[in-house]
DSSP file (Angstrom, degrees, kcal/mol; ACC not computed):
  #  RESIDUE AA STRUCTURE BP1 BP2  ACC     N-H-->O    O-->H-N    N-H-->O    O-->H-N    TCO  KAPPA ALPHA  PHI   PSI    X-CA   Y-CA   Z-CA
    1    1 A M     >        0   0    0      0, 0.0     4,-2.4     0, 0.0     5,-0.2   0.000 360.0 360.0 360.0 -36.0   -0.3   20.0    6.6
    2    2 A D  H  >  +     0   0    0      1,-0.2     4,-2.2     2,-0.2     5,-0.2   0.886 360.0  51.5 -63.3 -38.2   -2.2   17.6    4.3
    3    3 A D  H  > S+     0   0    0      2,-0.2     4,-2.2     1,-0.2    -1,-0.2   0.906 109.6  49.8 -65.4 -40.1    0.2   18.4    1.5
    4    4 A F  H  > S+     0   0    0      2,-0.2     4,-2.4     1,-0.2    -2,-0.2   0.919 111.1  48.8 -63.8 -43.8    3.2   17.7    3.7
    5    5 A L  H  X S+     0   0    0     -4,-2.4     4,-2.5     1,-0.2    -1,-0.2   0.880 110.6  51.5 -63.4 -38.1    1.7   14.3    4.8
    6    6 A A  H  X S+     0   0    0     -4,-2.2     4,-2.3     2,-0.2    -1,-0.2   0.906 110.5  47.9 -65.6 -40.9    1.0   13.4    1.2
    7    7 A V  H  X S+     0   0    0     -4,-2.2     4,-2.3     2,-0.2    -2,-0.2   0.912 113.0  48.1 -66.4 -41.9    4.6   14.1    0.1
    8    8 A V  H  X S+     0   0    0     -4,-2.4     4,-2.5     2,-0.2    -2,-0.2   0.909 111.7  50.3 -63.7 -41.9    6.0   12.1    3.1
    9    9 A A  H  X S+     0   0    0     -4,-2.5     4,-2.3     2,-0.2    -2,-0.2   0.894 110.6  49.1 -64.4 -40.0    3.7    9.2    2.3
   10   10 A I  H  X S+     0   0    0     -4,-2.3     4,-2.2     2,-0.2    -1,-0.2   0.905 111.2  50.3 -65.1 -41.3    4.7    9.3   -1.4
   11   11 A F  H  X S+     0   0    0     -4,-2.3     4,-2.0     2,-0.2    -2,-0.2   0.923 112.2  46.4 -62.3 -45.4    8.4    9.3   -0.3
   12   12 A I  H  X S+     0   0    0     -4,-2.5     4,-2.5     1,-0.2    -1,-0.2   0.875 110.9  53.5 -65.6 -37.4    7.9    6.4    2.0
   13   13 A S  H  X S+     0   0    0     -4,-2.3     4,-2.4     2,-0.2    -1,-0.2   0.889 107.8  50.3 -65.0 -39.2    6.0    4.5   -0.7
   14   14 A C  H  X S+     0   0    0     -4,-2.2     4,-2.1     2,-0.2    -2,-0.2   0.901 111.1  48.7 -65.5 -40.2    8.8    4.9   -3.1
   15   15 A I  H  X S+     0   0    0     -4,-2.0     4,-2.1     2,-0.2    -2,-0.2   0.917 111.9  49.1 -64.7 -42.3   11.3    3.6   -0.6
   16   16 A S  H  X S+     0   0    0     -4,-2.5     4,-1.9     1,-0.2    -2,-0.2   0.882 109.0  53.0 -65.4 -37.9    9.1    0.6    0.1
   17   17 A G  H  X S+     0   0    0     -4,-2.4     4,-2.1     1,-0.2    -1,-0.2   0.892 108.3  50.5 -62.4 -39.9    8.7    0.0   -3.6
   18   18 A Y  H  X S+     0   0    0     -4,-2.1     4,-2.7     1,-0.2    -2,-0.2   0.893 107.0  54.4 -64.1 -38.6   12.5    0.0   -3.9
   19   19 A L  H  X S+     0   0    0     -4,-2.1     4,-1.5     2,-0.2    -2,-0.2   0.875 107.3  50.2 -64.0 -36.3   12.8   -2.5   -1.0
   20   20 A V  H  X S+     0   0    0     -4,-1.9     4,-1.1     2,-0.2    -1,-0.2   0.922 111.2  48.8 -66.0 -43.0   10.4   -4.8   -2.8
   21   21 A F  H  X S+     0   0    0     -4,-2.1     4,-2.1     1,-0.2     3,-0.5   0.906 108.3  54.6 -59.6 -41.5   12.6   -4.5   -5.9
   22   22 A D  H  X>S+     0   0    0     -4,-2.7     4,-2.2     1,-0.2     5,-0.6   0.818  99.3  62.1 -64.4 -31.3   15.6   -5.2   -3.8
   23   23 A L  H  X5S+     0   0    0     -4,-1.5     4,-0.5     1,-0.2    -1,-0.2   0.898 112.7  35.9 -59.3 -40.1   14.0   -8.4   -2.5
   24   24 A F  H  <5S+     0   0    0     -4,-1.1    -2,-0.2    -3,-0.5    -1,-0.2   0.800 120.2  47.7 -83.5 -30.3   14.0   -9.8   -6.1
   25   25 A Y  H  <5S+     0   0    0     -4,-2.1    -3,-0.2    -5,-0.1    -2,-0.2   0.925 125.7  20.3 -81.5 -45.6   17.3   -8.3   -7.3
   26   26 A T  H  <5S-     0   0    0     -4,-2.2    -3,-0.2     1,-0.3     2,-0.1   0.544 117.3 -90.0-104.7  -7.7   19.7   -9.1   -4.4
   27   27 A G     << -     0   0    0     -5,-0.6    -1,-0.3    -4,-0.5     2,-0.2  -0.365  54.3 -50.3 116.0 162.1   17.9  -12.0   -2.8
   28   28 A F        +     0   0    0     -2,-0.1     2,-0.3    -4,-0.1     3,-0.1  -0.425  49.8 171.3 -74.6 139.5   15.4  -12.5    0.0
   29   29 A S     >  -     0   0    0     -2,-0.2     4,-2.3     1,-0.1     5,-0.2  -0.962  30.5-145.3-147.2 129.6   15.9  -10.9    3.4
   30   30 A W  H  > S+     0   0    0     -2,-0.3     4,-2.7     1,-0.2     5,-0.2   0.877 101.8  54.2 -62.9 -37.5   13.4  -10.9    6.2
   31   31 A S  H  > S+     0   0    0      1,-0.2     4,-2.1     2,-0.2    -1,-0.2   0.892 109.6  46.9 -66.1 -38.2   14.5   -7.4    7.3
   32   32 A V  H  > S+     0   0    0      2,-0.2     4,-2.4     1,-0.2    -1,-0.2   0.909 112.9  49.8 -68.6 -41.4   14.0   -6.0    3.9
   33   33 A L  H  X S+     0   0    0     -4,-2.3     4,-2.4     2,-0.2    -2,-0.2   0.928 113.1  45.6 -62.3 -45.4   10.5   -7.7    3.6
   34   34 A L  H  X S+     0   0    0     -4,-2.7     4,-2.6     1,-0.2    -1,-0.2   0.867 111.8  53.0 -67.2 -35.5    9.4   -6.4    7.0
   35   35 A G  H  X S+     0   0    0     -4,-2.1     4,-2.1    -5,-0.2    -2,-0.2   0.910 110.7  46.5 -64.0 -42.4   10.8   -2.9    6.2
   36   36 A A  H  X S+     0   0    0     -4,-2.4     4,-2.3     2,-0.2    -2,-0.2   0.922 114.1  47.5 -65.8 -43.9    8.8   -2.8    2.9
   37   37 A A  H  X S+     0   0    0     -4,-2.4     4,-2.2     1,-0.2    -2,-0.2   0.918 112.1  49.8 -63.6 -43.5    5.6   -4.1    4.7
   38   38 A F  H  X S+     0   0    0     -4,-2.6     4,-2.4     1,-0.2    -1,-0.2   0.889 109.9  52.3 -61.9 -39.3    6.0   -1.6    7.5
   39   39 A G  H  X S+     0   0    0     -4,-2.1     4,-2.2     2,-0.2    -2,-0.2   0.917 109.7  47.2 -63.7 -44.2    6.5    1.2    4.9
   40   40 A F  H  X S+     0   0    0     -4,-2.3     4,-1.8     2,-0.2    -1,-0.2   0.875 113.0  49.3 -66.8 -36.2    3.3    0.4    3.1
   41   41 A I  H  X S+     0   0    0     -4,-2.2     4,-1.9     2,-0.2    -2,-0.2   0.906 110.3  51.3 -66.6 -40.6    1.4    0.2    6.3
   42   42 A L  H  X S+     0   0    0     -4,-2.4     4,-2.7     1,-0.2    -2,-0.2   0.880 107.1  53.3 -64.4 -38.2    2.8    3.5    7.4
   43   43 A V  H  X S+     0   0    0     -4,-2.2     4,-1.3     1,-0.2    -1,-0.2   0.914 108.8  49.8 -61.6 -42.4    1.7    5.1    4.1
   44   44 A H  H  < S+     0   0    0     -4,-1.8    -1,-0.2     1,-0.2    -2,-0.2   0.877 114.5  45.4 -63.6 -37.0   -1.8    3.8    4.6
   45   45 A I  H  < S+     0   0    0     -4,-1.9    -2,-0.2     1,-0.2    -1,-0.2   0.916 116.8  40.6 -74.8 -43.3   -1.8    5.3    8.2
   46   46 A I  H  < S+     0   0    0     -4,-2.7    -1,-0.2    -5,-0.1    -2,-0.2   0.549  81.5 116.5 -89.3  -5.4   -0.4    8.7    7.4
   47   47 A W  S  < S-     0   0    0     -4,-1.3   -41,-0.1    -5,-0.2   -45,-0.0  -0.411  80.1 -98.1 -61.9 136.2   -2.2    9.5    4.2
   48   48 A P        -     0   0    0      0, 0.0    -1,-0.1     0, 0.0     3,-0.1  -0.232  40.4-111.3 -58.8 140.6   -4.4   12.6    4.7
   49   49 A K        -     0   0    0      1,-0.1     2,-0.1    -3,-0.1   -47,-0.0  -0.299  41.8 -88.2 -69.7 157.4   -8.0   11.8    5.5
   50   50 A K        -     0   0    0      2,-0.0     2,-0.3     4,-0.0    -1,-0.1  -0.415  44.8-176.4 -72.5 140.0  -10.6   12.6    2.9
   51   51 A H    >   -     0   0    0     -2,-0.1     3,-1.2    -3,-0.1    -1,-0.0  -0.875  37.9-115.2-126.1 162.1  -12.3   16.1    2.9
   52   52 A D  T 3  S+     0   0    0     -2,-0.3    -1,-0.0     1,-0.2    -2,-0.0   0.781 114.6  56.4 -67.6 -25.8  -15.0   17.5    0.8
   53   53 A S  T 3  S+     0   0    0      2,-0.0    -1,-0.2    -3,-0.0    -3,-0.0   0.403  79.4 122.9 -89.3   4.4  -12.6   20.0   -0.7
   54   54 A D    <   -     0   0    0     -3,-1.2     2,-0.1     1,-0.1    -4,-0.0  -0.329  56.8-130.5 -66.6 147.3  -10.1   17.4   -1.9
   55   55 A S     >  -     0   0    0      1,-0.1     4,-1.2    -2,-0.0     3,-0.3  -0.348  25.5-102.5 -89.8 175.1   -9.3   17.5   -5.6
   56   56 A A  H  > S+     0   0    0      1,-0.2     4,-2.4     2,-0.2     5,-0.2   0.751 117.7  67.5 -69.0 -23.5   -9.2   14.6   -8.0
   57   57 A W  H  > S+     0   0    0      1,-0.2     4,-2.8     2,-0.2     5,-0.2   0.908  98.3  50.3 -63.8 -41.4   -5.4   14.5   -7.7
   58   58 A Y  H  > S+     0   0    0     -3,-0.3     4,-2.6     1,-0.2    -1,-0.2   0.910 111.0  49.4 -62.9 -40.6   -5.6   13.4   -4.1
   59   59 A D  H  X S+     0   0    0     -4,-1.2     4,-2.1     2,-0.2    -2,-0.2   0.917 113.1  46.1 -64.6 -42.3   -8.0   10.6   -5.0
   60   60 A A  H  X S+     0   0    0     -4,-2.4     4,-2.2     2,-0.2    -2,-0.2   0.921 115.0  46.4 -67.0 -43.7   -5.8    9.5   -7.9
   61   61 A L  H  X S+     0   0    0     -4,-2.8     4,-2.8     1,-0.2     5,-0.3   0.884 111.0  52.9 -66.1 -37.8   -2.6    9.6   -5.8
   62   62 A E  H  X S+     0   0    0     -4,-2.6     4,-1.8    -5,-0.2    -1,-0.2   0.913 109.6  48.9 -63.8 -41.3   -4.3    7.8   -2.9
   63   63 A F  H  X S+     0   0    0     -4,-2.1     4,-0.6    -5,-0.2    -2,-0.2   0.921 115.2  44.5 -62.6 -43.8   -5.4    5.0   -5.3
   64   64 A I  H  < S+     0   0    0     -4,-2.2     3,-0.4     1,-0.2    -2,-0.2   0.937 120.7  36.4 -68.2 -47.8   -1.9    4.7   -6.7
   65   65 A F  H  < S+     0   0    0     -4,-2.8     4,-0.2     1,-0.2    -1,-0.2   0.645 118.5  49.0 -87.6 -13.7    0.1    4.8   -3.4
   66   66 A D  H  X S+     0   0    0     -4,-1.8     4,-2.2    -5,-0.3    -1,-0.2   0.492  87.4  90.6 -97.3  -5.2   -2.4    2.9   -1.3
   67   67 A F  H  X S+     0   0    0     -4,-0.6     4,-2.8    -3,-0.4     5,-0.3   0.896  81.0  54.0 -59.7 -44.5   -2.7    0.1   -3.8
   68   68 A P  H  > S+     0   0    0      0, 0.0     4,-2.3     0, 0.0    -1,-0.2   0.906 111.1  47.0 -59.1 -39.1    0.1   -2.1   -2.4
   69   69 A Y  H  > S+     0   0    0     -4,-0.2     4,-2.5     2,-0.2     5,-0.2   0.940 114.5  45.9 -65.1 -46.8   -1.6   -2.0    1.1
   70   70 A R  H  X S+     0   0    0     -4,-2.2     4,-2.0     1,-0.2    -1,-0.2   0.876 113.3  49.9 -65.5 -37.1   -5.0   -2.8   -0.3
   71   71 A F  H  X S+     0   0    0     -4,-2.8     4,-2.2     2,-0.2    -1,-0.2   0.923 112.0  47.5 -66.1 -44.9   -3.7   -5.6   -2.5
   72   72 A A  H  X S+     0   0    0     -4,-2.3     4,-2.4    -5,-0.3    -2,-0.2   0.910 112.7  48.3 -64.6 -42.0   -1.8   -7.2    0.4
   73   73 A T  H  X S+     0   0    0     -4,-2.5     4,-2.5     1,-0.2    -1,-0.2   0.874 110.3  52.1 -68.0 -35.1   -4.8   -7.0    2.7
   74   74 A A  H  X S+     0   0    0     -4,-2.0     4,-2.0    -5,-0.2    -1,-0.2   0.900 110.9  48.1 -65.9 -39.3   -7.1   -8.5    0.1
   75   75 A C  H  X S+     0   0    0     -4,-2.2     4,-2.0     2,-0.2    -2,-0.2   0.917 112.8  47.7 -65.7 -42.7   -4.7  -11.4   -0.4
   76   76 A I  H  X S+     0   0    0     -4,-2.4     4,-2.6     1,-0.2     5,-0.2   0.915 112.3  48.9 -65.3 -42.3   -4.4  -12.0    3.3
   77   77 A R  H  X S+     0   0    0     -4,-2.5     4,-2.5     1,-0.2     6,-0.4   0.863 109.6  53.7 -64.3 -35.1   -8.2  -11.9    3.8
   78   78 A G  H  <>S+     0   0    0     -4,-2.0     5,-1.3     2,-0.2     4,-0.5   0.880 111.9  43.7 -66.4 -38.0   -8.5  -14.3    0.9
   79   79 A V  H  <5S+     0   0    0     -4,-2.0     3,-0.4     3,-0.2    -2,-0.2   0.912 116.3  46.5 -72.4 -42.5   -6.2  -16.8    2.5
   80   80 A V  H  <5S+     0   0    0     -4,-2.6    -2,-0.2     1,-0.2    -3,-0.2   0.909 118.0  40.9 -68.2 -42.4   -7.7  -16.4    6.0
   81   81 A K  T ><5S-     0   0    0     -4,-2.5     3,-0.5    -5,-0.2    -1,-0.2   0.472 118.0-107.0 -86.1  -1.4  -11.3  -16.7    4.8
   82   82 A G  T 3 5 -     0   0    0     -4,-0.5    -3,-0.2    -3,-0.4    -4,-0.1   0.541  54.7 -82.9  88.5   6.9  -10.6  -19.4    2.3
   83   83 A G  T 3><S+     0   0    0     -5,-1.3     4,-1.1    -6,-0.4    -1,-0.2   0.467 100.7 116.6  80.5   1.2  -11.0  -17.3   -0.7
   84   84 A A  T <4 S+     0   0    0     -3,-0.5    -2,-0.1     1,-0.2    -6,-0.1   0.848  79.4  39.4 -73.3 -33.1  -14.8  -17.5   -0.9
   85   85 A D  T  4 S+     0   0    0     -8,-0.2    -1,-0.2     1,-0.1     3,-0.2   0.678 109.5  59.0 -91.4 -17.7  -15.4  -13.8   -0.3
   86   86 A V  T  4 S+     0   0    0      1,-0.3     2,-0.5    -8,-0.1    -2,-0.1   0.949 114.5  26.3 -78.5 -49.4  -12.6  -12.3   -2.4
   87   87 A V     <  -     0   0    0     -4,-1.1     2,-0.6    -9,-0.1    -1,-0.3  -0.965  65.7-179.0-118.9 121.2  -13.5  -13.8   -5.8
   88   88 A D        +     0   0    0     -2,-0.5     2,-0.5    -3,-0.2    -4,-0.1  -0.874  11.8 165.0-123.7  98.1  -17.1  -14.7   -6.5
   89   89 A I        -     0   0    0     -2,-0.6     2,-0.6     2,-0.0    -2,-0.1  -0.959  21.3-157.1-117.9 125.0  -17.5  -16.1  -10.0
   90   90 A D              0   0    0     -2,-0.5    -2,-0.0     1,-0.1     0, 0.0  -0.895 360.0 360.0-100.7 122.2  -20.7  -18.0  -10.9
   91   91 A L              0   0    0     -2,-0.6    -1,-0.1     0, 0.0    -2,-0.0   0.405 360.0 360.0-102.9 360.0  -20.2  -20.4  -13.8
């Protein structure tokens, strides 16, 4: 079942990636933006949970296909919190 969920999540992630490309290629559309965002959120939700017996392939695929969700949430948290916790550089 975990393999099936991973394949479905990869498929949804590819569709969402195409929708992001379509935003830039054909012009902005709120429905396309919301569809892409919903797809990336759905990928984060349905990705199989970690088990001790998982291989390194699952970890690598999870990093690749969950990256858009993690990047978007980090940007939103940076804007909401004022950016102080996201980037901490001491000069």
